[in-house]
ZATORDREN-918270 format. One record per residue (C-alpha): x negated, z negated, y negated. Coordinates in steps of 0.25 Angstrom, whole numbers, padded with zeros to 4 digits, always signed. Layout:
# ZATORDREN-918270
XZY
...
This chain:
# ZATORDREN-918270
+0525-0108+0019
+0511-0116+0021
+0517-0129+0022
+0526-0124+0034
+0513-0118+0041
+0507-0132+0047
+0522-0135+0053
+0523-0122+0059
+0509-0124+0066
+0514-0138+0072
+0527-0131+0076
+0519-0122+0084
+0510-0133+0091
+0523-0140+0096
+0529-0129+0101
+0516-0125+0109
+0513-0140+0115
+0529-0140+0118
+0527-0126+0125
+0514-0131+0133
+0521-0144+0138
+0534-0135+0142
+0524-0126+0149
+0518-0137+0157
+0531-0143+0160
+0536-0131+0166
+0523-0130+0175
+0525-0143+0180
+0540-0140+0183
+0536-0128+0190
+0526-0136+0198
+0537-0147+0202
+0546-0136+0206
+0536-0130+0215
+0533-0142+0221
+0548-0146+0223
+0550-0131+0229
+0538-0134+0239
+0542-0148+0243
+0548-0143+0256
+0535-0135+0258
+0527-0148+0256
+0536-0155+0265
+0534-0146+0276
+0518-0144+0273
+0517-0159+0274
+0525-0160+0287
+0516-0148+0292
+0503-0156+0289
+0508-0169+0294
+0512-0162+0308
+0498-0157+0309
+0492-0170+0307
+0501-0176+0317
+0499-0167+0328
+0483-0167+0325
+0483-0181+0326
+0491-0180+0339
+0482-0169+0345
+0471-0178+0340
+0475-0190+0347
+0478-0181+0361
+0464-0176+0360
+0457-0189+0357
+0464-0195+0369
+0463-0185+0378
+0447-0184+0376
+0445-0199+0376
+0450-0198+0390
+0439-0190+0393
+0429-0200+0387
+0426-0190+0375
+0431-0196+0363
+0422-0191+0352
+0427-0178+0357
+0442-0182+0356
+0439-0187+0341
+0432-0175+0338
+0442-0165+0343
+0455-0174+0340
+0450-0173+0325
+0448-0158+0325
+0461-0155+0330
+0468-0164+0321
+0462-0159+0308
+0463-0145+0312
+0479-0146+0314
+0479-0154+0300
+0472-0142+0294
+0481-0132+0300
+0493-0141+0295
+0487-0141+0282
+0487-0125+0281
+0501-0125+0285
+0505-0136+0275
+0498-0127+0265
+0505-0115+0268
+0518-0121+0268
+0516-0128+0254
+0511-0115+0249
+0518-0103+0255
+0510-0092+0247
+0498-0098+0254
+0493-0090+0267
+0488-0096+0280
+0477-0086+0280
+0473-0089+0265
+0472-0103+0270
+0462-0100+0282
+0455-0091+0274
+0452-0101+0264
+0450-0111+0275
+0439-0102+0281
+0433-0101+0268
+0432-0116+0265
+0428-0118+0279
+0415-0110+0277
+0412-0118+0265
+0415-0131+0272
+0407-0126+0284
+0395-0124+0273
+0396-0137+0267
+0398-0145+0279
+0389-0137+0288
+0382-0149+0294
+0394-0158+0296
+0402-0146+0303
+0390-0144+0311
+0388-0158+0316
+0404-0158+0319
+0404-0145+0326
+0391-0150+0335
+0398-0164+0337
+0412-0157+0343
+0403-0148+0352
+0395-0160+0358
+0408-0168+0359
+0414-0156+0366
+0402-0151+0375
+0398-0165+0377
+0382-0165+0380
+0382-0180+0380
+0393-0191+0378
+0393-0206+0371
+0385-0214+0379
+0374-0203+0383
+0361-0206+0379
+0354-0193+0372
+0342-0191+0365
+0343-0181+0352
+0330-0177+0345
+0323-0193+0344
+0335-0200+0345
+0339-0204+0358
+0351-0215+0362
+0364-0216+0366
+0378-0207+0361
+0386-0216+0353
+0396-0207+0347
+0398-0193+0345
+0404-0189+0331
+0407-0176+0325
+0395-0177+0318
+0385-0183+0324
+0381-0191+0336
+0378-0206+0336
+0366-0210+0345
+0362-0225+0348
+0348-0226+0350
+0341-0235+0361
+0336-0244+0350
+0350-0247+0344
+0351-0237+0333
+0360-0226+0331
+0358-0212+0328
+0367-0201+0322
+0364-0187+0327
+0371-0176+0320
+0378-0168+0331
+0371-0154+0326
+0358-0160+0330
+0362-0164+0343
+0370-0151+0347
+0359-0142+0343
+0347-0149+0347
+0343-0154+0362
+0347-0167+0366
+0344-0176+0379
+0355-0183+0386
+0349-0194+0393
+0361-0198+0400
+0367-0184+0404
+0364-0188+0418
+0365-0202+0426
+0349-0201+0430
+0338-0199+0422
+0324-0198+0428
+0311-0207+0421
+0297-0204+0424
+0284-0212+0421
+0268-0208+0425
+0259-0219+0430
+0245-0217+0433
+0237-0222+0446
+0222-0222+0449
+0215-0210+0455
+0210-0218+0467
+0225-0222+0470
+0233-0216+0480
+0244-0207+0474
+0253-0206+0485
+0254-0221+0485
+0257-0223+0471
+0268-0214+0471
+0274-0220+0483
+0272-0235+0475
+0278-0228+0464
+0290-0221+0471
+0295-0235+0479
+0292-0244+0467
+0301-0234+0458
+0312-0234+0470
+0313-0249+0468
+0315-0249+0453
+0329-0254+0449
+0336-0242+0441
+0329-0231+0448
+0337-0222+0455
+0334-0218+0471
+0339-0204+0468
+0332-0196+0464
+0320-0204+0470
+0309-0210+0460
+0296-0200+0461
+0282-0203+0460
+0273-0191+0457
+0259-0189+0454
+0258-0182+0441
+0244-0182+0434
+0229-0184+0436
+0226-0191+0424
+0212-0194+0417
+0214-0210+0422
+0225-0210+0433
+0234-0201+0442
+0248-0201+0436
+0261-0203+0444
+0274-0198+0438
+0285-0209+0442
+0299-0202+0441
+0313-0210+0443
+0328-0209+0440
+0336-0219+0433
+0350-0220+0426
+0350-0211+0413
+0354-0222+0403
+0341-0226+0395
+0342-0240+0398
+0340-0238+0413
+0328-0229+0411
+0321-0237+0402
+0322-0250+0410
+0320-0243+0424
+0307-0237+0419
+0302-0250+0415
+0304-0256+0428
+0298-0242+0434
+0285-0245+0427
+0284-0260+0431
+0286-0258+0445
+0278-0246+0447
+0266-0254+0440
+0268-0265+0448
+0269-0257+0461
+0257-0248+0458
+0249-0262+0455
+0253-0268+0469
+0249-0255+0477
+0235-0255+0471
+0237-0243+0463
+0228-0242+0451
+0235-0238+0436
+0222-0235+0429
+0221-0237+0415
+0217-0223+0406
+0202-0222+0407
+0194-0216+0395
+0179-0214+0393
+0173-0213+0380
+0159-0208+0378
+0152-0213+0365
+0138-0207+0361
+0129-0214+0351
+0124-0203+0341
+0113-0212+0335
+0103-0208+0346
+0091-0200+0341
+0092-0192+0354
+0105-0187+0350
+0105-0172+0351
+0095-0170+0361
+0102-0168+0374
+0091-0172+0383
+0088-0185+0376
+0103-0189+0371
+0112-0199+0377
+0125-0195+0384
+0137-0191+0374
+0132-0178+0369
+0136-0165+0376
+0124-0160+0386
+0117-0147+0387
+0117-0143+0401
+0105-0134+0397
+0097-0146+0393
+0095-0160+0398
+0107-0167+0399
+0110-0180+0390
+0106-0193+0397
+0110-0208+0394
+0102-0216+0383
+0096-0224+0393
+0090-0214+0402
+0086-0205+0388
+0079-0219+0385
+0072-0221+0398
+0067-0206+0398
+0063-0208+0383
+0055-0221+0386
+0048-0214+0399
+0044-0203+0390
+0038-0212+0381
+0030-0220+0391
+0025-0207+0397
+0020-0202+0383
+0013-0215+0380
+0007-0215+0393
+0002-0202+0393
-0004-0205+0378
-0012-0218+0385
-0017-0208+0395
-0022-0198+0386
-0028-0209+0377
-0036-0215+0389
-0041-0201+0393
-0047-0200+0380
-0054-0214+0379
-0060-0211+0392
-0066-0198+0387
-0071-0204+0375
-0077-0214+0384
-0084-0204+0393
């Protein structure tokens, strides 16, 4: 009996291994049989998916071409891609229900809703920029080629993408601004209109004729190349400053930055030369600095000290140094003369 025990154990192991192999083979066979049975479903699902892809591509092409005719290429790209991939997603859901008939469309939509919430939280910034870019393209507050200012950046719009807007600055740099920043913040569209007004203040002397100066400036502005005659340029008295009378010059040019900059330079040069020719003064800023030497012995004595300290009206006002020195000298001479007179009187009495 003891000799037969190891043989029975080995026999049991062989039966177990063979049983395991047979179970695995049976499982694989069932999978193959199921795949064969579902092969028509796979074929139909593939056809549906390819059909959805084809229809989406055709619609995307038509949308792009239609919007390109309206000079809205970026919007065509975004909407075309959106329509295409939406149709592909619908086709994928239909193909999944065809391959797995037990899978209900409602379950797929419910699962897709939960997944979309998770994806939305994970890609919040990307989706926010994409939606902002789509709204910008649809509402079109500015177009490619417009000159805009966003925060501290100013330049020409190069391209509007789904995530960001590309701006070429005037000094040759490119700025990538997220669409959410553009859509939620204030922007300045410099070329929204064909004309733009510029302004510059210039000062003339108080002794000059304001009317004559304004007339000279208006005539000069009208003769500068690039300044529009309608609306007419203006010259308005604007401020009475400390050293001059300020005159505000206003003129209109084309809204492009290059026109505004070059015309401004010509206006400043032409007005300066015209005022010089007319004999109208453009004074420098005048400032008066009062310095006080605090080493004098008379500092603090309001009747003796020099100018520079605040005067008390109830007392004698401060005097210049030269005047105080003369008074002190005169007072000293008067005192010495009285002393001499008193001395002479005593000697006379003594002689007497």
